[in-house]
C-alpha positions as a Markdown table, in Angstrom:
| # | Residue | x | y | z |
|---|---|---|---|---|
| 1 | Met | 3.3 | -19.9 | 12.2 |
| 2 | Ala | 3.8 | -16.2 | 12.9 |
| 3 | Gly | 1.1 | -13.7 | 12.2 |
| 4 | Pro | 1.8 | -10.7 | 9.9 |
| 5 | Val | 2.7 | -8.3 | 12.7 |
| 6 | Asp | 5.3 | -10.7 | 14.1 |
| 7 | Arg | 6.6 | -11.6 | 10.7 |
| 8 | Leu | 7.1 | -7.8 | 9.9 |
| 9 | Arg | 8.8 | -7.3 | 13.3 |
| 10 | Glu | 11.2 | -10.3 | 12.5 |
| 11 | Leu | 12.1 | -8.8 | 9.1 |
| 12 | Cys | 12.9 | -5.4 | 10.6 |
| 13 | Leu | 14.8 | -6.6 | 13.7 |
| 14 | Ala | 17.0 | -8.8 | 11.5 |
| 15 | Leu | 18.6 | -5.6 | 10.1 |
| 16 | Pro | 21.6 | -4.1 | 11.8 |
| 17 | Glu | 21.1 | -1.4 | 14.6 |
| 18 | Val | 17.3 | -1.6 | 14.5 |
| 19 | Ser | 15.1 | -1.0 | 17.5 |
| 20 | Glu | 11.5 | -0.9 | 18.2 |
| 21 | Arg | 9.4 | 1.4 | 20.4 |
| 22 | Ile | 6.0 | 2.9 | 20.5 |
| 23 | Ser | 5.6 | 6.1 | 18.6 |
| 24 | His | 2.4 | 7.9 | 17.8 |
| 25 | Gly | 0.6 | 5.0 | 19.5 |
| 26 | Glu | 2.0 | 2.3 | 17.1 |
| 27 | Pro | 5.1 | -0.1 | 17.2 |
| 28 | Thr | 7.7 | 1.6 | 15.2 |
| 29 | Arg | 11.1 | 0.4 | 14.0 |
| 30 | Phe | 14.0 | 2.8 | 14.0 |
| 31 | Ala | 17.3 | 2.4 | 12.2 |
| 32 | Gly | 20.5 | 3.7 | 13.8 |
| 33 | Ala | 21.6 | 4.4 | 17.3 |
| 34 | Gly | 20.7 | 7.2 | 19.8 |
| 35 | Arg | 19.7 | 10.6 | 18.5 |
| 36 | Arg | 20.6 | 9.5 | 14.9 |
| 37 | Ala | 17.9 | 6.7 | 14.8 |
| 38 | Arg | 15.3 | 7.2 | 12.1 |
| 39 | Val | 11.9 | 5.7 | 11.6 |
| 40 | Phe | 11.8 | 3.3 | 8.6 |
| 41 | Val | 8.8 | 1.1 | 9.4 |
| 42 | Met | 5.7 | 2.1 | 11.3 |
| 43 | Leu | 2.9 | -0.4 | 12.0 |
| 44 | Ala | -0.6 | 1.0 | 11.3 |
| 45 | Asp | -2.9 | -1.3 | 13.1 |
| 46 | His | -6.3 | 0.2 | 12.1 |
| 47 | His | -4.8 | 3.7 | 12.5 |
| 48 | His | -7.7 | 6.0 | 11.6 |
| 49 | Asp | -9.1 | 3.4 | 9.2 |
| 50 | Asp | -10.0 | -0.4 | 8.9 |
| 51 | Arg | -6.6 | -1.6 | 7.6 |
| 52 | Leu | -3.7 | -3.5 | 9.1 |
| 53 | Ala | -0.8 | -2.2 | 7.3 |
| 54 | Phe | 2.7 | -0.6 | 7.7 |
| 55 | Trp | 4.0 | 2.7 | 6.4 |
| 56 | Cys | 7.6 | 3.1 | 5.2 |
| 57 | Pro | 9.6 | 5.6 | 3.1 |
| 58 | Ala | 9.9 | 4.6 | -0.6 |
| 59 | Pro | 12.3 | 5.5 | -3.4 |
| 60 | Ala | 11.3 | 8.4 | -5.5 |
| 61 | Gly | 8.2 | 7.6 | -7.7 |
| 62 | Ala | 7.6 | 4.2 | -6.0 |
| 63 | Gln | 4.5 | 5.3 | -4.1 |
| 64 | Glu | 2.6 | 6.4 | -7.2 |
| 65 | Phe | 3.7 | 3.3 | -9.2 |
| 66 | Leu | 2.7 | 0.8 | -6.3 |
| 67 | Val | -0.6 | 2.5 | -5.7 |
| 68 | Ala | -1.5 | 2.5 | -9.4 |
| 69 | Glu | -0.3 | -1.1 | -9.9 |
| 70 | Ala | -2.1 | -2.6 | -6.9 |
| 71 | Pro | -4.5 | -0.2 | -5.0 |
| 72 | Glu | -5.8 | -3.3 | -3.0 |
| 73 | Arg | -2.3 | -3.6 | -1.4 |
| 74 | Tyr | -0.8 | 0.0 | -1.5 |
| 75 | Phe | -2.0 | 3.3 | -0.5 |
| 76 | Arg | -0.8 | 6.9 | 0.2 |
| 77 | Pro | -0.7 | 7.0 | 4.0 |
| 78 | Pro | -1.9 | 10.1 | 6.0 |
| 79 | Tyr | 0.7 | 12.4 | 7.6 |
| 80 | Val | 3.8 | 11.1 | 5.6 |
| 81 | Gly | 2.3 | 10.2 | 2.2 |
| 82 | His | 3.1 | 13.7 | 0.9 |
| 83 | Arg | 6.8 | 12.8 | 1.5 |
| 84 | Gly | 6.7 | 9.7 | -0.7 |
| 85 | Trp | 6.0 | 7.1 | 2.0 |
| 86 | Val | 3.8 | 4.1 | 1.0 |
| 87 | Gly | 1.3 | 2.3 | 3.0 |
| 88 | Val | 1.4 | -1.5 | 2.6 |
| 89 | Arg | -1.6 | -3.6 | 3.6 |
| 90 | Leu | -0.9 | -6.8 | 5.7 |
| 91 | Asp | -4.6 | -7.8 | 5.5 |
| 92 | Gly | -6.7 | -8.5 | 2.5 |
| 93 | Pro | -5.1 | -10.3 | -0.4 |
| 94 | Pro | -2.4 | -12.9 | 0.4 |
| 95 | Val | 0.8 | -11.1 | 1.5 |
| 96 | Asp | 3.9 | -11.5 | -0.8 |
| 97 | Trp | 6.5 | -11.6 | 1.9 |
| 98 | Ala | 9.5 | -11.5 | -0.6 |
| 99 | Arg | 8.1 | -8.2 | -1.8 |
| 100 | Ile | 7.5 | -7.0 | 1.8 |
| 101 | Glu | 11.2 | -7.8 | 2.7 |
| 102 | Asp | 12.2 | -5.7 | -0.4 |
| 103 | His | 10.1 | -2.8 | 0.8 |
| 104 | Val | 11.5 | -3.1 | 4.3 |
| 105 | Gly | 15.1 | -3.3 | 2.9 |
| 106 | Asp | 14.5 | -0.2 | 0.7 |
| 107 | Ala | 13.1 | 1.8 | 3.5 |
| 108 | Tyr | 16.1 | 0.9 | 5.7 |
| 109 | Ala | 18.5 | 1.8 | 3.0 |
| 110 | Leu | 16.8 | 5.2 | 2.4 |
| 111 | Val | 17.1 | 6.3 | 6.1 |
| 112 | Thr | 20.6 | 4.8 | 6.8 |
| 113 | Gly | 22.4 | 5.0 | 3.4 |
| 114 | Leu | 23.4 | 1.4 | 4.0 |
| 115 | Arg | 22.7 | -2.0 | 2.5 |
């Protein structure tokens, strides 16, 4: 059984034209090719805190809704939170992988205009 980091990687890499490389010290997934590639999922493995999580762009208003709905699972990440990105914990309460897949898909669609 794959751990949460591997499972997140699999979800991301299953999407078209996705690559992975280290950015800001963390495994980061990019959508698109070459100079047009855009970050859509960034792992946050205890990045300035005690959480195993990922950060991704979210549709307008989603960050506030998710953080209010489930603060044990969602948070406003540093650096990119002011742009509407949401932090999603992969530790703590059991992970709802169907919902994670939706977040990954939404983030991908936001940066590519596809899906």
